[in-house]
Structure formats: C-alpha cells, structure tokens
N, CA, C and O atoms as a GROMACS GRO file, in nm:
protein
  576
    1MET      N    1   4.028  12.592   5.380
    1MET     CA    2   3.980  12.724   5.351
    1MET      C    3   3.904  12.720   5.219
    1MET      O    4   3.945  12.654   5.124
    2ARG      N    5   3.796  12.790   5.215
    2ARG     CA    6   3.709  12.792   5.100
    2ARG      C    7   3.753  12.899   5.000
    2ARG      O    8   3.793  13.008   5.040
    3GLN      N    9   3.745  12.868   4.873
    3GLN     CA   10   3.787  12.961   4.769
    3GLN      C   11   3.665  13.040   4.720
    3GLN      O   12   3.555  12.985   4.710
    4LEU      N   13   3.686  13.170   4.688
    4LEU     CA   14   3.577  13.255   4.640
    4LEU      C   15   3.553  13.231   4.491
    4LEU      O   16   3.646  13.215   4.412
    5CYS      N   17   3.425  13.229   4.457
    5CYS     CA   18   3.393  13.221   4.314
    5CYS      C   19   3.407  13.361   4.253
    5CYS      O   20   3.409  13.460   4.327
    6PRO      N   21   3.417  13.371   4.122
    6PRO     CA   22   3.437  13.502   4.058
    6PRO      C   23   3.329  13.604   4.094
    6PRO      O   24   3.360  13.722   4.108
    7ARG      N   25   3.204  13.564   4.110
    7ARG     CA   26   3.097  13.658   4.145
    7ARG      C   27   3.116  13.713   4.286
    7ARG      O   28   3.095  13.832   4.309
    8GLN      N   29   3.155  13.628   4.377
    8GLN     CA   30   3.178  13.674   4.514
    8GLN      C   31   3.298  13.769   4.519
    8GLN      O   32   3.295  13.871   4.587
    9PHE      N   33   3.402  13.733   4.446
    9PHE     CA   34   3.521  13.817   4.441
    9PHE      C   35   3.485  13.955   4.385
    9PHE      O   36   3.529  14.057   4.440
   10LEU      N   37   3.406  13.960   4.278
   10LEU     CA   38   3.365  14.086   4.216
   10LEU      C   39   3.281  14.168   4.313
   10LEU      O   40   3.299  14.290   4.323
   11ALA      N   41   3.190  14.104   4.385
   11ALA     CA   42   3.105  14.176   4.482
   11ALA      C   43   3.189  14.237   4.593
   11ALA      O   44   3.165  14.351   4.633
   12ILE      N   45   3.287  14.163   4.642
   12ILE     CA   46   3.374  14.215   4.748
   12ILE      C   47   3.459  14.330   4.694
   12ILE      O   48   3.478  14.431   4.763
   13ALA      N   49   3.510  14.316   4.573
   13ALA     CA   50   3.592  14.422   4.512
   13ALA      C   51   3.511  14.551   4.494
   13ALA      O   52   3.562  14.660   4.520
   14VAL      N   53   3.386  14.539   4.452
   14VAL     CA   54   3.299  14.656   4.434
   14VAL      C   55   3.273  14.723   4.569
   14VAL      O   56   3.276  14.846   4.578
   15CYS      N   57   3.249  14.646   4.671
   15CYS     CA   58   3.227  14.702   4.806
   15CYS      C   59   3.350  14.776   4.856
   15CYS      O   60   3.339  14.885   4.912
   16ILE      N   61   3.465  14.718   4.839
   16ILE     CA   62   3.590  14.782   4.884
   16ILE      C   63   3.614  14.911   4.806
   16ILE      O   64   3.652  15.013   4.865
   17ALA      N   65   3.592  14.908   4.677
   17ALA     CA   66   3.609  15.029   4.595
   17ALA      C   67   3.511  15.138   4.638
   17ALA      O   68   3.549  15.255   4.647
   18GLY      N   69   3.387  15.101   4.665
   18GLY     CA   70   3.286  15.198   4.709
   18GLY      C   71   3.324  15.262   4.842
   18GLY      O   72   3.311  15.383   4.859
   19LEU      N   73   3.370  15.181   4.935
   19LEU     CA   74   3.414  15.235   5.065
   19LEU      C   75   3.535  15.326   5.048
   19LEU      O   76   3.547  15.428   5.115
   20GLY      N   77   3.623  15.288   4.958
   20GLY     CA   78   3.742  15.372   4.933
   20GLY      C   79   3.703  15.507   4.877
   20GLY      O   80   3.760  15.609   4.917
   21LEU      N   81   3.608  15.511   4.785
   21LEU     CA   82   3.564  15.639   4.730
   21LEU      C   83   3.494  15.723   4.835
   21LEU      O   84   3.512  15.845   4.839
   22ALA      N   85   3.415  15.661   4.920
   22ALA     CA   86   3.348  15.735   5.027
   22ALA      C   87   3.450  15.793   5.123
   22ALA      O   88   3.432  15.905   5.171
   23ALA      N   89   3.556  15.722   5.151
   23ALA     CA   90   3.661  15.772   5.240
   23ALA      C   91   3.733  15.890   5.177
   23ALA      O   92   3.773  15.982   5.248
   24CYS      N   93   3.749  15.889   5.044
   24CYS     CA   94   3.816  16.000   4.976
   24CYS      C   95   3.740  16.130   4.997
   24CYS      O   96   3.802  16.235   5.018
   25THR      N   97   3.606  16.125   4.993
   25THR     CA   98   3.528  16.245   5.015
   25THR      C   99   3.552  16.299   5.155
   25THR      O  100   3.566  16.420   5.174
   26GLY      N  101   3.559  16.210   5.252
   26GLY     CA  102   3.585  16.252   5.389
   26GLY      C  103   3.725  16.308   5.406
   26GLY      O  104   3.745  16.401   5.484
   27LEU      N  105   3.822  16.253   5.335
   27LEU     CA  106   3.960  16.300   5.348
   27LEU      C  107   3.986  16.430   5.275
   27LEU      O  108   4.054  16.518   5.327
   28PHE      N  109   3.933  16.444   5.156
   28PHE     CA  110   3.965  16.560   5.072
   28PHE      C  111   3.860  16.669   5.075
   28PHE      O  112   3.878  16.772   5.011
   29GLY      N  113   3.752  16.650   5.147
   29GLY     CA  114   3.651  16.753   5.158
   29GLY      C  115   3.546  16.744   5.048
   29GLY      O  116   3.553  16.658   4.961
   30PRO      N  117   3.450  16.835   5.054
   30PRO     CA  118   3.339  16.830   4.958
   30PRO      C  119   3.381  16.879   4.820
   30PRO      O  120   3.484  16.944   4.803
   31THR      N  121   3.299  16.846   4.723
   31THR     CA  122   3.318  16.891   4.586
   31THR      C  123   3.218  17.003   4.557
   31THR      O  124   3.100  16.992   4.591
   32TYR      N  125   3.266  17.110   4.495
   32TYR     CA  126   3.180  17.224   4.464
   32TYR      C  127   3.169  17.242   4.313
   32TYR      O  128   3.262  17.213   4.239
   33ALA      N  129   3.052  17.292   4.270
   33ALA     CA  130   3.028  17.324   4.129
   33ALA      C  131   2.991  17.472   4.120
   33ALA      O  132   2.917  17.523   4.203
   34LEU      N  133   3.043  17.538   4.018
   34LEU     CA  134   3.014  17.679   3.995
   34LEU      C  135   2.882  17.690   3.918
   34LEU      O  136   2.869  17.638   3.807
   35ARG      N  137   2.784  17.759   3.979
   35ARG     CA  138   2.653  17.776   3.916
   35ARG      C  139   2.608  17.921   3.929
   35ARG      O  140   2.661  17.997   4.010
   36LEU      N  141   2.511  17.958   3.849
   36LEU     CA  142   2.455  18.093   3.854
   36LEU      C  143   2.403  18.119   3.996
   36LEU      O  144   2.329  18.038   4.051
   37GLY      N  145   2.442  18.233   4.053
   37GLY     CA  146   2.405  18.266   4.190
   37GLY      C  147   2.259  18.308   4.203
   37GLY      O  148   2.199  18.359   4.109
   38TYR      N  149   2.204  18.284   4.323
   38TYR     CA  150   2.064  18.319   4.351
   38TYR      C  151   2.053  18.467   4.387
   38TYR      O  152   2.125  18.516   4.474
   39LEU      N  153   1.963  18.536   4.319
   39LEU     CA  154   1.937  18.676   4.348
   39LEU      C  155   1.821  18.687   4.445
   39LEU      O  156   1.714  18.632   4.421
   40GLU      N  157   1.843  18.757   4.555
   40GLU     CA  158   1.737  18.783   4.651
   40GLU      C  159   1.662  18.906   4.603
   40GLU      O  160   1.716  19.017   4.609
   41THR      N  161   1.540  18.889   4.558
   41THR     CA  162   1.466  19.000   4.500
   41THR      C  163   1.353  19.049   4.589
   41THR      O  164   1.274  19.134   4.547
   42TYR      N  165   1.343  18.999   4.712
   42TYR     CA  166   1.237  19.045   4.801
   42TYR      C  167   1.296  19.137   4.905
   42TYR      O  168   1.391  19.095   4.971
   43PRO      N  169   1.250  19.258   4.926
   43PRO     CA  170   1.147  19.324   4.846
   43PRO      C  171   1.200  19.371   4.710
   43PRO      O  172   1.122  19.386   4.616
   44SER      N  173   1.330  19.393   4.699
   44SER     CA  174   1.390  19.423   4.568
   44SER      C  175   1.540  19.399   4.579
   44SER      O  176   1.598  19.406   4.687
   45LEU      N  177   1.602  19.370   4.465
   45LEU     CA  178   1.746  19.349   4.463
   45LEU      C  179   1.815  19.484   4.473
   45LEU      O  180   1.786  19.574   4.395
   46SER      N  181   1.904  19.497   4.567
   46SER     CA  182   1.979  19.621   4.583
   46SER      C  183   2.103  19.615   4.495
   46SER      O  184   2.199  19.544   4.525
   47VAL      N  185   2.100  19.691   4.386
   47VAL     CA  186   2.213  19.701   4.295
   47VAL      C  187   2.270  19.840   4.310
   47VAL      O  188   2.202  19.940   4.285
   48THR      N  189   2.396  19.848   4.352
   48THR     CA  190   2.461  19.978   4.366
   48THR      C  191   2.529  20.013   4.235
   48THR      O  192   2.626  19.949   4.195
   49VAL      N  193   2.475  20.116   4.169
   49VAL     CA  194   2.526  20.160   4.040
   49VAL      C  195   2.506  20.311   4.032
   49VAL      O  196   2.401  20.360   4.075
   50PRO      N  197   2.603  20.386   3.978
   50PRO     CA  198   2.584  20.531   3.968
   50PRO      C  199   2.471  20.566   3.870
   50PRO      O  200   2.444  20.491   3.776
   51ASP      N  201   2.406  20.680   3.893
   51ASP     CA  202   2.301  20.727   3.803
   51ASP      C  203   2.359  20.776   3.671
   51ASP      O  204   2.300  20.756   3.565
   52THR      N  205   2.476  20.840   3.679
   52THR     CA  206   2.540  20.900   3.563
   52THR      C  207   2.688  20.865   3.561
   52THR      O  208   2.754  20.868   3.664
   53VAL      N  209   2.740  20.830   3.442
   53VAL     CA  210   2.882  20.799   3.426
   53VAL      C  211   2.934  20.868   3.301
   53VAL      O  212   2.856  20.909   3.215
   54ALA      N  213   3.066  20.882   3.291
   54ALA     CA  214   3.129  20.940   3.173
   54ALA      C  215   3.156  20.832   3.069
   54ALA      O  216   3.182  20.716   3.105
   55VAL      N  217   3.150  20.868   2.942
   55VAL     CA  218   3.178  20.775   2.833
   55VAL      C  219   3.319  20.718   2.849
   55VAL      O  220   3.414  20.790   2.878
   56SER      N  221   3.331  20.589   2.830
   56SER     CA  222   3.460  20.516   2.833
   56SER      C  223   3.537  20.534   2.963
   56SER      O  224   3.660  20.532   2.964
   57THR      N  225   3.465  20.550   3.073
   57THR     CA  226   3.527  20.562   3.205
   57THR      C  227   3.476  20.448   3.293
   57THR      O  228   3.356  20.423   3.299
   58ASP      N  229   3.567  20.378   3.361
   58ASP     CA  230   3.529  20.267   3.448
   58ASP      C  231   3.439  20.314   3.562
   58ASP      O  232   3.458  20.422   3.617
   59PHE      N  233   3.342  20.231   3.598
   59PHE     CA  234   3.262  20.251   3.718
   59PHE      C  235   3.230  20.114   3.776
   59PHE      O  236   3.239  20.012   3.708
   60ASP      N  237   3.193  20.114   3.903
   60ASP     CA  238   3.170  19.988   3.975
   60ASP      C  239   3.022  19.963   3.999
   60ASP      O  240   2.943  20.056   4.019
   61VAL      N  241   2.987  19.835   3.996
   61VAL     CA  242   2.852  19.788   4.027
   61VAL      C  243   2.866  19.682   4.136
   61VAL      O  244   2.958  19.600   4.131
   62SER      N  245   2.777  19.684   4.234
   62SER     CA  246   2.782  19.582   4.338
   62SER      C  247   2.640  19.538   4.376
   62SER      O  248   2.544  19.615   4.366
   63PHE      N  249   2.631  19.413   4.420
   63PHE     CA  250   2.505  19.355   4.464
   63PHE      C  251   2.539  19.226   4.538
   63PHE      O  252   2.656  19.190   4.548
   64HIS      N  253   2.438  19.157   4.589
   64HIS     CA  254   2.460  19.032   4.665
   64HIS      C  255   2.377  18.918   4.607
   64HIS      O  256   2.267  18.937   4.556
   65THR      N  257   2.434  18.798   4.616
   65THR     CA  258   2.359  18.675   4.593
   65THR      C  259   2.338  18.611   4.729
   65THR      O  260   2.391  18.658   4.830
   66SER      N  261   2.261  18.503   4.733
   66SER     CA  262   2.236  18.437   4.860
   66SER      C  263   2.254  18.287   4.848
   66SER      O  264   2.253  18.231   4.738
   67GLY      N  265   2.272  18.223   4.963
   67GLY     CA  266   2.287  18.078   4.967
   67GLY      C  267   2.281  18.030   5.109
   67GLY      O  268   2.260  18.107   5.202
   68GLY      N  269   2.300  17.900   5.125
   68GLY     CA  270   2.296  17.839   5.257
   68GLY      C  271   2.433  17.793   5.302
   68GLY      O  272   2.535  17.845   5.258
   69GLY      N  273   2.433  17.696   5.391
   69GLY     CA  274   2.557  17.648   5.450
   69GLY      C  275   2.647  17.571   5.356
   69GLY      O  276   2.763  17.547   5.389
   70CYS      N  277   2.597  17.531   5.240
   70CYS     CA  278   2.678  17.457   5.143
   70CYS      C  279   2.706  17.541   5.019
   70CYS      O  280   2.724  17.487   4.909
   71THR      N  281   2.710  17.672   5.037
   71THR     CA  282   2.734  17.765   4.927
   71THR      C  283   2.848  17.858   4.964
   71THR      O  284   2.861  17.899   5.080
   72GLU      N  285   2.931  17.891   4.865
   72GLU     CA  286   3.040  17.987   4.885
   72GLU      C  287   3.040  18.086   4.770
   72GLU      O  288   2.996  18.055   4.660
   73VAL      N  289   3.090  18.206   4.797
   73VAL     CA  290   3.094  18.310   4.695
   73VAL      C  291   3.182  18.266   4.578
   73VAL      O  292   3.286  18.203   4.597
   74GLY      N  293   3.139  18.300   4.457
   74GLY     CA  294   3.213  18.263   4.337
   74GLY      C  295   3.267  18.385   4.264
   74GLY      O  296   3.330  18.472   4.324
   75THR      N  297   3.241  18.392   4.135
   75THR     CA  298   3.295  18.498   4.051
   75THR      C  299   3.180  18.579   3.990
   75THR      O  300   3.063  18.545   4.004
   76THR      N  301   3.216  18.687   3.923
   76THR     CA  302   3.119  18.771   3.856
   76THR      C  303   3.166  18.793   3.713
   76THR      O  304   3.279  18.836   3.690
   77LYS      N  305   3.081  18.763   3.617
   77LYS     CA  306   3.115  18.776   3.474
   77LYS      C  307   3.040  18.894   3.414
   77LYS      O  308   2.922  18.915   3.441
   78VAL      N  309   3.112  18.973   3.332
   78VAL     CA  310   3.052  19.087   3.263
   78VAL      C  311   3.063  19.063   3.113
   78VAL      O  312   3.168  19.026   3.062
   79ALA      N  313   2.952  19.085   3.044
   79ALA     CA  314   2.950  19.074   2.898
   79ALA      C  315   2.891  19.203   2.842
   79ALA      O  316   2.780  19.242   2.878
   80MET      N  317   2.965  19.267   2.753
   80MET     CA  318   2.915  19.386   2.686
   80MET      C  319   2.838  19.341   2.562
   80MET      O  320   2.896  19.284   2.471
   81VAL      N  321   2.708  19.367   2.559
   81VAL     CA  322   2.624  19.329   2.447
   81VAL      C  323   2.647  19.426   2.331
   81VAL      O  324   2.660  19.384   2.216
   82ASP      N  325   2.652  19.554   2.364
   82ASP     CA  326   2.688  19.658   2.267
   82ASP      C  327   2.741  19.778   2.346
   82ASP      O  328   2.766  19.766   2.466
   83GLY      N  329   2.757  19.893   2.281
   83GLY     CA  330   2.816  20.010   2.347
   83GLY      C  331   2.734  20.067   2.460
   83GLY      O  332   2.786  20.145   2.540
   84ARG      N  333   2.605  20.029   2.471
   84ARG     CA  334   2.519  20.081   2.577
   84ARG      C  335   2.440  19.973   2.650
   84ARG      O  336   2.340  20.003   2.715
   85THR      N  337   2.484  19.849   2.639
   85THR     CA  338   2.415  19.740   2.710
   85THR      C  339   2.518  19.645   2.768
   85THR      O  340   2.608  19.597   2.699
   86ALA      N  341   2.504  19.617   2.897
   86ALA     CA  342   2.595  19.523   2.965
   86ALA      C  343   2.512  19.422   3.042
   86ALA      O  344   2.405  19.453   3.094
   87GLU      N  345   2.563  19.298   3.047
   87GLU     CA  346   2.501  19.192   3.127
   87GLU      C  347   2.601  19.143   3.230
   87GLU      O  348   2.717  19.115   3.199
   88ILE      N  349   2.554  19.133   3.353
   88ILE     CA  350   2.638  19.084   3.464
   88ILE      C  351   2.574  18.957   3.517
   88ILE      O  352   2.455  18.953   3.548
   89ARG      N  353   2.657  18.852   3.528
   89ARG     CA  354   2.610  18.725   3.583
   89ARG      C  355   2.696  18.686   3.702
   89ARG      O  356   2.817  18.668   3.688
   90PRO      N  357   2.634  18.673   3.821
   90PRO     CA  358   2.708  18.627   3.939
   90PRO      C  359   2.708  18.474   3.945
   90PRO      O  360   2.606  18.410   3.919
   91TYR      N  361   2.821  18.417   3.980
   91TYR     CA  362   2.832  18.272   3.997
   91TYR      C  363   2.880  18.242   4.139
   91TYR      O  364   2.968  18.311   4.191
   92ASP      N  365   2.822  18.140   4.199
   92ASP     CA  366   2.863  18.095   4.332
   92ASP      C  367   2.894  17.946   4.327
   92ASP      O  368   2.853  17.875   4.235
   93TYR      N  369   2.966  17.900   4.428
   93TYR     CA  370   3.001  17.758   4.439
   93TYR      C  371   2.898  17.688   4.525
   93TYR      O  372   2.873  17.728   4.639
   94PHE      N  373   2.839  17.582   4.471
   94PHE     CA  374   2.740  17.503   4.543
   94PHE      C  375   2.796  17.363   4.563
   94PHE      O  376   2.848  17.302   4.470
   95GLU      N  377   2.786  17.312   4.686
   95GLU     CA  378   2.838  17.179   4.715
   95GLU      C  379   2.758  17.074   4.639
   95GLU      O  380   2.635  17.078   4.634
   96VAL      N  381   2.830  16.981   4.579
   96VAL     CA  382   2.768  16.873   4.502
   96VAL      C  383   2.735  16.758   4.598
   96VAL      O  384   2.822  16.711   4.670
   97ASN      N  385   2.610  16.714   4.597
   97ASN     CA  386   2.562  16.604   4.682
   97ASN      C  387   2.605  16.618   4.828
   97ASN      O  388   2.672  16.529   4.881
   98PRO      N  389   2.567  16.728   4.893
   98PRO     CA  390   2.608  16.745   5.032
   98PRO      C  391   2.538  16.645   5.124
   98PRO      O  392   2.425  16.604   5.100
   99GLN      N  393   2.609  16.606   5.229
   99GLN     CA  394   2.550  16.515   5.326
   99GLN      C  395   2.462  16.592   5.424
   99GLN      O  396   2.358  16.543   5.466
  100ALA      N  397   2.504  16.712   5.459
  100ALA     CA  398   2.426  16.797   5.549
  100ALA      C  399   2.470  16.942   5.530
  100ALA      O  400   2.589  16.969   5.512
  101CYS      N  401   2.375  17.034   5.534
  101CYS     CA  402   2.405  17.176   5.522
  101CYS      C  403   2.331  17.251   5.631
  101CYS      O  404   2.220  17.213   5.669
  102THR      N  405   2.391  17.356   5.681
  102THR     CA  406   2.321  17.440   5.777
  102THR      C  407   2.216  17.521   5.702
  102THR      O  408   2.234  17.551   5.584
  103THR      N  409   2.108  17.555   5.768
  103THR     CA  410   2.000  17.629   5.704
  103THR      C  411   2.013  17.779   5.726
  103THR      O  412   1.914  17.852   5.720
  104ILE      N  413   2.133  17.825   5.751
  104ILE     CA  414   2.157  17.967   5.769
  104ILE      C  415   2.157  18.037   5.633
  104ILE      O  416   2.215  17.988   5.537
  105LEU      N  417   2.091  18.153   5.626
  105LEU     CA  418   2.089  18.231   5.504
  105LEU      C  419   2.213  18.321   5.502
  105LEU      O  420   2.236  18.399   5.595
  106GLN      N  421   2.292  18.309   5.396
  106GLN     CA  422   2.413  18.389   5.381
  106GLN      C  423   2.400  18.477   5.258
  106GLN      O  424   2.332  18.442   5.162
  107PHE      N  425   2.468  18.592   5.261
  107PHE     CA  426   2.472  18.682   5.146
  107PHE      C  427   2.616  18.694   5.099
  107PHE      O  428   2.707  18.707   5.180
  108PHE      N  429   2.634  18.690   4.967
  108PHE     CA  430   2.768  18.691   4.907
  108PHE      C  431   2.783  18.815   4.819
  108PHE      O  432   2.704  18.834   4.726
  109PRO      N  433   2.883  18.898   4.846
  109PRO     CA  434   2.901  19.020   4.767
  109PRO      C  435   2.959  18.989   4.629
  109PRO      O  436   3.048  18.905   4.614
  110HIS      N  437   2.906  19.057   4.529
  110HIS     CA  438   2.958  19.048   4.393
  110HIS      C  439   2.984  19.189   4.342
  110HIS      O  440   2.906  19.281   4.366
  111TYR      N  441   3.096  19.204   4.271
  111TYR     CA  442   3.138  19.334   4.219
  111TYR      C  443   3.172  19.320   4.072
  111TYR      O  444   3.220  19.216   4.027
  112ALA      N  445   3.146  19.427   3.998
  112ALA     CA  446   3.183  19.430   3.857
  112ALA      C  447   3.231  19.571   3.823
  112ALA      O  448   3.176  19.670   3.872
  113ARG      N  449   3.332  19.579   3.741
  113ARG     CA  450   3.382  19.707   3.691
  113ARG      C  451   3.359  19.707   3.540
  113ARG      O  452   3.400  19.614   3.470
  114LEU      N  453   3.293  19.810   3.492
  114LEU     CA  454   3.265  19.816   3.349
  114LEU      C  455   3.261  19.961   3.302
  114LEU      O  456   3.273  20.054   3.382
  115GLN      N  457   3.245  19.978   3.172
  115GLN     CA  458   3.232  20.110   3.112
  115GLN      C  459   3.147  20.099   2.988
  115GLN      O  460   3.141  19.995   2.922
  116PHE      N  461   3.080  20.211   2.957
  116PHE     CA  462   3.000  20.217   2.836
  116PHE      C  463   3.070  20.308   2.736
  116PHE      O  464   3.121  20.414   2.772
  117GLY      N  465   3.072  20.267   2.610
  117GLY     CA  466   3.147  20.337   2.507
  117GLY      C  467   3.067  20.437   2.426
  117GLY      O  468   3.123  20.503   2.338
  118GLN      N  469   2.936  20.449   2.453
  118GLN     CA  470   2.853  20.543   2.377
  118GLN      C  471   2.770  20.626   2.472
  118GLN      O  472   2.721  20.577   2.573
  119ALA      N  473   2.754  20.754   2.439
  119ALA     CA  474   2.670  20.843   2.519
  119ALA      C  475   2.523  20.807   2.498
  119ALA      O  476   2.484  20.754   2.394
  120GLY      N  477   2.443  20.838   2.600
  120GLY     CA  478   2.299  20.811   2.594
  120GLY      C  479   2.256  20.735   2.718
  120GLY      O  480   2.325  20.733   2.819
  121THR      N  481   2.141  20.673   2.708
  121THR     CA  482   2.091  20.591   2.818
  121THR      C  483   2.139  20.448   2.799
  121THR      O  484   2.110  20.385   2.697
  122ALA      N  485   2.210  20.398   2.897
  122ALA     CA  486   2.265  20.262   2.890
  122ALA      C  487   2.182  20.168   2.977
  122ALA      O  488   2.119  20.211   3.074
  123THR      N  489   2.182  20.042   2.940
  123THR     CA  490   2.107  19.940   3.014
  123THR      C  491   2.203  19.841   3.077
  123THR      O  492   2.295  19.790   3.013
  124LEU      N  493   2.180  19.815   3.204
  124LEU     CA  494   2.260  19.719   3.281
  124LEU      C  495   2.166  19.608   3.327
  124LEU      O  496   2.067  19.634   3.395
  125ARG      N  497   2.198  19.484   3.289
  125ARG     CA  498   2.116  19.370   3.328
  125ARG      C  499   2.195  19.280   3.422
  125ARG      O  500   2.306  19.238   3.390
  126VAL      N  501   2.138  19.252   3.538
  126VAL     CA  502   2.195  19.155   3.632
  126VAL      C  503   2.111  19.029   3.617
  126VAL      O  504   1.990  19.031   3.642
  127ILE      N  505   2.175  18.920   3.577
  127ILE     CA  506   2.104  18.796   3.548
  127ILE      C  507   2.148  18.690   3.648
  127ILE      O  508   2.267  18.658   3.658
  128GLY      N  509   2.053  18.636   3.722
  128GLY     CA  510   2.086  18.536   3.822
  128GLY      C  511   1.978  18.430   3.832
  128GLY      O  512   1.880  18.431   3.756
  129ALA      N  513   1.996  18.339   3.924
  129ALA     CA  514   1.900  18.231   3.946
  129ALA      C  515   1.790  18.276   4.041
  129ALA      O  516   1.812  18.359   4.130
  130SER      N  517   1.672  18.220   4.020
  130SER     CA  518   1.559  18.242   4.108
  130SER      C  519   1.475  18.115   4.104
  130SER      O  520   1.404  18.090   4.007
  131GLY      N  521   1.484  18.036   4.209
  131GLY     CA  522   1.417  17.906   4.208
  131GLY      C  523   1.482  17.817   4.104
  131GLY      O  524   1.603  17.799   4.103
  132ASP      N  525   1.400  17.761   4.015
  132ASP     CA  526   1.450  17.674   3.909
  132ASP      C  527   1.467  17.746   3.776
  132ASP      O  528   1.490  17.681   3.674
  133SER      N  529   1.456  17.878   3.776
  133SER     CA  530   1.470  17.953   3.650
  133SER      C  531   1.566  18.070   3.671
  133SER      O  532   1.634  18.078   3.774
  134THR      N  533   1.572  18.159   3.574
  134THR     CA  534   1.657  18.277   3.586
  134THR      C  535   1.571  18.401   3.600
  134THR      O  536   1.453  18.402   3.563
  135ILE      N  537   1.632  18.504   3.652
  135ILE     CA  538   1.565  18.633   3.668
  135ILE      C  539   1.661  18.740   3.619
  135ILE      O  540   1.782  18.728   3.635
  136THR      N  541   1.606  18.845   3.558
  136THR     CA  542   1.685  18.957   3.510
  136THR      C  543   1.638  19.083   3.580
  136THR      O  544   1.520  19.118   3.576
  137VAL      N  545   1.732  19.153   3.643
  137VAL     CA  546   1.704  19.280   3.708
  137VAL      C  547   1.772  19.387   3.623
  137VAL      O  548   1.892  19.378   3.597
  138THR      N  549   1.696  19.487   3.580
  138THR     CA  550   1.747  19.588   3.488
  138THR      C  551   1.759  19.724   3.556
  138THR      O  552   1.671  19.766   3.631
  139ARG      N  553   1.870  19.790   3.529
  139ARG     CA  554   1.892  19.926   3.576
  139ARG      C  555   1.938  20.010   3.456
  139ARG      O  556   1.998  19.957   3.363
  140THR      N  557   1.909  20.140   3.460
  140THR     CA  558   1.955  20.228   3.353
  140THR      C  559   2.057  20.327   3.409
  140THR      O  560   2.052  20.364   3.526
  141VAL      N  561   2.147  20.368   3.322
  141VAL     CA  562   2.255  20.460   3.358
  141VAL      C  563   2.264  20.565   3.246
  141VAL      O  564   2.261  20.531   3.128
  142VAL      N  565   2.276  20.691   3.286
  142VAL     CA  566   2.296  20.797   3.188
  142VAL      C  567   2.446  20.806   3.158
  142VAL      O  568   2.527  20.822   3.250
  143VAL      N  569   2.484  20.797   3.032
  143VAL     CA  570   2.623  20.803   2.992
  143VAL      C  571   2.644  20.936   2.919
  143VAL      O  572   2.578  20.962   2.818
  144ARG      N  573   2.737  21.020   2.970
  144ARG     CA  574   2.764  21.153   2.910
  144ARG      C  575   2.904  21.160   2.857
  144ARG      O  576   2.944  21.262   2.803
   0.00000   0.00000   0.00000
C-alpha cells in the first residue's frame, strides 16, 4: 500500500472539510442576514398614518416592503429625532448566498407605534432600500 505525502493528505483533508461544510448547509437550512427592506415606490409607497394625532398619544403606522423567494419579513425600528420628527426603518431577512430563489414578488407588512411629544406639524420619514441605495418617503402629521 502506498503512503500519502503531506501535500496529498492536506488536499484530501481540505476536500473532506469542504464537503462537510456543504452538507451542514443542507442539513441546517439557509443562513439569513437582516438588511434594510426594499420599499416599493411605484406608483407610490402606501404609508398608512393618521392625518392628525394628539400630543403624547400612541398611534400606528403601517406599510409594506417587498422581496422574492429568498426574503422573509424582519423587524421595524423607530428612532425619534426630536419631539416632532420620527424615522422608521424596515428590516427584512435576506438569504445569504442562495442556491436558488423563486422569482415571485412578495410583500411584507411592517408596523410601528409611535408618538410625538410636541404640538405642531410633525415629520415622519420611512427609510428603506431602493436598488443599491436608500430612499426616504416623508409624510406629515398634525399634532394637537
């Protein structure tokens, strides 16, 4: 029987390790990464937000992001910039290095609950992905 030289042994070990890692993906499923969700802005993004709200009273905002067969709904983050400005960022899960994805267009609901602490005209910004950049959709709310 012939003995393997160190280079051959290393090459075989690397191949076995590579096959083992590939099998792990098949056994444990795909890996997902949380990224800024895509906003569908054609013909316009439908953001459901009241026209008028009371000071320091919770209200709800809703809208949808979109994705394909390798995307799943994620979370929605709210950041209060000041007493009359809020930013909402939707995040979705995107499969990392997918082998195949269906080309079906899916819509994912996102919801946010927030309140404005000062009376006047408030600004609500929904910030999401659009192609390789970001897009900001702005709505105003009267706070009484």
